[in-house]
N, C-alpha and C positions, 0 to 999 in steps of 0.2 A: 421534223417535216411539218411546215405550217398547215394548220388544220383547214382553213377555209378553202384552200385550193384543191384538197383532195376529199374533204368530207363535207364541205358546204352543201353540196347537192343532196346529201342524205338528210341533213336537218331541214333544208328547205322542203323536201318531199314529205317528211313526217309531219312537220308543221301545217302543211296544207290540209291534213285531215285530222290532226290531233292538237289538243292544248299541251305544250311541251314545258315540263319544269326540268331544270338542268342542274346536275352536279358536275363541276368542272374544276380544274386544277389552277385556274387563273381567272381573273376578272373578265367576264365576257365583253366582246367588242362587236365583231361581225355577226355574232349569234343573237344579239339583242332584239332584232325584228322577228325572230322566229320562236322566242320563249315567253312564258308567262311569269316564271319565277326562277331564281337561281340560288345556289349555295356554292361558294368556293371552298373546296377542300385541297390543301395544298398538294397532298399526296393521295390520289384516289385509290392507290393499292393498299393504303393503311385501312383494314377491314373495319376497325372500331370507329374511325372518322367517317368512313363512307356510310356504314350502318346508321350512325348517329344523324348524318345529313338526311338519309333516306327516311328515317323515321320522322323527322322534323317536317319534311315536305309532305309525307303521307298525313300528318296531322292537319296541315294547311289545305290540302287538295285531295280530291277523290282519284288516287292513283290507281290506274287500271293495268299498268304493266311497267316493266323496266327493261331497257334495251341498251347495248353498247355495241360499237363496231371498232373499238379500240382493243388491240390484241392483249396488252397488259392488264386490262380490266375484266377479262372474261370471268375468271374465278371469283373475284370479289363481288362483281355484279350478280352472278348466279346465287351467291350466298345471301346478298341483299334481298333478291327477289324471293327467295325461299323464307327469309325472316319476316317479310312483309306479307307472305301468304299468297304471292302472285306466281303466274305461270313461269316455268324455267326448265331447261335441261338441268340435271343434277350437278351440283358443284363439282363432285368427283369426276364426272364425265367431262366437264370443262378442264379440269386438272389433267386429265388424260390427253385432251387435245393440246394443252400447253407444253406437255412433257413428251417429246418425240420418242424417247426411249420406252415409255409406257405405251404409247400409240403403236410402236413397232411390235411389241409383244402381243397387243390385242390383235393386230393384223395377222400375225403368224398363227395365234390360236383359233382364229376364225377362217383361215385359209385365204385371206386377201392377198393378192400378189403384191409384194413389196420388196424392199432392198434388204440384204443382209446388213446387220447393224450391231455394233458392240459399244457399250457405254464405258468411258474410260476417265481417269482423273489425273494421270500422268503421262509424260512423253513415252516413258518405258512401256506403259500399258497400250498406248496408241501404236507404237512400233509392233508390239506382238499382235494386236488385233488386225493390223494391216497385213501382216504376213499370213494370217489365217484366211483373211477375206480375199487377198490377192489384189495387186495394184492394176489400175488406178483406184484410189479411194477418195472419199469426200470426208472432210472434217467439218463438223457443224456444232454450234451450241445446242444442247438438248432443249433449251427453253427460250429461244429468242425468236426473231421474226425478221421479215424484209431482207432475207439473204445476208443479214449482217453476221460476219464471222464465219461465213461458209467459204471453203476454199478446197480445191482439189490438189492432190499429191499423186504424182505418177512414179515416184521413186522414193526409196528410204531417205535420201538426202532432201528431197523436197518436202517430206513429211516432217523432218526435223525443223525445217525452216517454217513450215505452215502451222505447226501446232501452237505456237505462242499467239498466232493471230486468231485462231478459233477459241483458245483458252481465254484471251482477254474479253472477248464478247460473251463467252459463257459465264464468266464471273459476274455478269450483271443480271443473270437470270433470277427470276423469283421462285419458280417452281423446282429448278434444279440448276446447279452450276457445272454439271458434267459436260463433257465433250463427246459426241458421237463419231465413231469411225464407221463409215458406210461404204458399201459396194457402190461404185459408180455406175449409174444407169445411162447406157448410151442410147440416145435417141431424141426425137422432138419433145419439147415440154409443152404440156397443155394443162388446163384446169377445167373442172366442171363446177358450174355455179348452181348450187342446190338449195332447195327450200323443203324443210321438213316441219310437218304439222301433225301433232299427235302421233308421232311414230311412222308417218308415211312420207317418203321423200320424193319430190319431183326434181328432176334435172332440167333446168330451164335453158341452159346455154353451155357451150363449150368455148373456152378462150384459147386461142393459139398464141404462144409466147416466143419471144426472141430474147436470148440471154447473151451476155458477154462471153467472150473467148476465154478459155481457162488462164489462170487458175480460179479466177473469181466467177460469181454467178449473179452479176448485177443484171436486173431486168431491164431491157432496153425498149421493148414494144409488145403490145398486146392487140389482138384483133378478135371481134365477135362477128360471126355470120349466122343469121337465123336459120339459114339453110345448110349449116355445116354437116355434112354426112358422119363426121366423127362422133356426133352427139349420141347416136344409137349404140356406138362401140364403147364409149367410155362411161355411159350412164350405169350399167349394171355394176361395174367395179366401184364407182363412186357411192352407190347406194349400199353396197356390201361394206365399204369402209365406214360409212355413217352408222350402220347397224352394229358393226364390230366395236366401235367406240361407245355406243349407247346413246347417241344424241337423239333426243325425241322431238325437239322443237327449235326452230331457228333457221337463219340463213348460213350456209356453209360454203367455204372455197376450198375444193379438193384438188390438190396438185398432183400430177402424175407425169410419167414419161412413157412414151410408146417405144418399147424395146422389141425389136423385130416385129413391129406392128401391133404389139399387144400392150395394153396399158398396165403399168406397175406404179404402185403408190409412192409418192414422195412424202406428202403430209397432208393432214386434214386441219384446216383453220376453221374453227367454230365461230365464224363471224363473216360478215360481208367482206368481200375482197378489197384490197386497196388498189392504188394506181388508176382510180376511176373506172375500174372494170364494171361496177354496177351501173354506172352511167352509159358505158358502152352497150351493156345488155339492154337498157331502155331504149337507146337510139335504134338498136337493131331489131328488137322484138317488141317493144312497148311494155314489157313487164317491168314493174317497179319494185326493185328489191329491197330498198330502204322501207318503203310502205309495207311490204310483205313482212319484214322483220318487226315493225311496230305492231301490225295486226296479230302476229303470232304471239308477241309478248303480252298482248291484251286478251289472248285466247279467242281470237276471231280467225276464221278461215281465210287465208289470203287469196286474192284474185290473180291467178297465174295464166290468164287467157292472153295469148299473143294477139297484139293489135297492129303489128308491123312485120314486114319481112324484107330486112335490109341488112347492112353491115356497117361497122364502125371500127375505127382503129385509133390507138394512142401510141405516139412515139415520144419516149422519155428522152430529154436532151442532156448529154454529158459532154464535157470538153475532152479534146484529145490529150490534153496535158494539164497537170495541176498548175495553178497560177492565179493572177488577178484578173477579174472580169473588167475589161476596158471598153467593150462596145456591145450593146444588146438592143436590137430593134427588129421589128417586122418590115421588111423592104417590100415595095410594090403593093398593087391592089390586093385586097382579101377576097378570095373566091368564096362561093356560097357553101361549098362542101367543107371548108375549114371551120368546124364548129366551135372550136375553142383554142386559144393560146393563152398559156399561163407561165409567168416567170416567177420563181421562188427566190431567185437571187438578184441582186442589183449591182449597178457599176460600183466598182471598188471592192466587191466582196472577194474573198480568197476561196478558191475552189480546190479541193484536195481529194484526189482519186484514192480508191482503196490501196493500190500499190504503194502510195506515198504516206499511208496512215490514216486515210480518211474513210468515209462510207458514203451511203446514198444521201445522207443529210448534207454532207460537206461538199459532194460532187455534183449532184443533179442541179441543172440550171432551170429545168421546168419541163413543159410538155405541150405538144400539139394534138388535137383530136379532129379526126376527119371522118366523113361519112361517104357512102357509095353503095351501089347495088350489090357489090361482092366484097369480100374481105381482101382480095388481091388488089383491087383498085383502091380500096380504102388505105391500105398499106402503101401503095405506090403514092397516093396523094400525101400521106403523112411524111414520107420521105422528101417529096417535093417541097412541102411546106418548110420543113427543116432546113433545106437548102436555101430557101428565100430569106432566112433569118440572118441578120447581120451580127455575127458574134466574134468577138476578138478576145483572146486571152494573152496576157503577159506572163511567159512561163516563170516559174519559180526558179531561183538561182540553185545550183547544185548544192545539196546538204542543207537547204533552208528548211525549217520546220514551220509546222501550222501555228498561226497566231490566233485563229478564230474557229468557231464551230464547236460541236459537242465534244470533240476529242482534245480541246485546248486544256 
């Protein structure tokens, strides 16, 4: 997923108040206006290389804090902060956030409502676990993100087909290569956007989510309403989950489902939410989550005072079928409530849906962001904006395989 379109607002926000020195996996381009210095580390998950880069920058600059919003770097960055004597949630806590099996055991130990979950390494173990839990079940990598490799199975035959899909993604995990077989939680999916400073957690917003139809769990839309009544209901469970994991400092994205109207944990992401959710929070409430993350990393109390009471929504754009993108444009006048339109694919790109061997990186075309007084209206406007886009796909021929993208 190209970084500027999804994390550019974070760097811009932090750079408005701090001098930023960057450790990155490739030569900076769009980041240049926001940074004072930079070191390129081809693989930032390489702890030795990351630590060496951090020590070098600390010798050249008065480094006050270290922060990341990249899921894969949570543990290495926590270790780097500790090595530099800077504030951080403990690396072993970040490890628990990254390993969903560890997180589930901590939720159970501390009485946080969650899903039944079994860690497996073979199809036979997955079949046995599913029989104990009861169908439908969800298969997911223990240490991945962005719904990659997550799939639902309603029957033993579906599980046999689904297991390789989850297992392939699990094999890319850094903290674990296991697959989890979990109870399927039936109900609307939401997330709580949380800020923890010195052990005290404030839930600043709740995000309502729209996900694709089974068996996959692609996220299609999100909305944030400053006046959402769900906030009071989900906040206690989100705080309990953060306490159970031991998170002491930072911004967290706590995902849950409302089962029978009651929240049950899906997972805790120990970093700022993706899919521009932090930007939605700022549009709806005025609270700046990237700035809060930077403040906490520098051991400063974040300002979480709401300055707005509005709503915002994002609609993530996917094609109906895999194929080649042949037309892409915004037709007609642009209304004031259409805050942002972003395309991450271009004409001639091949789009591959999960069912055809792709993922969110190969399938998603882009997004639109809209604002309104209420979430319902913001979502309606987002759907209207997507309908105004001129998008055409030349479908793939039967049996054609992907020639581009991360899975090539």
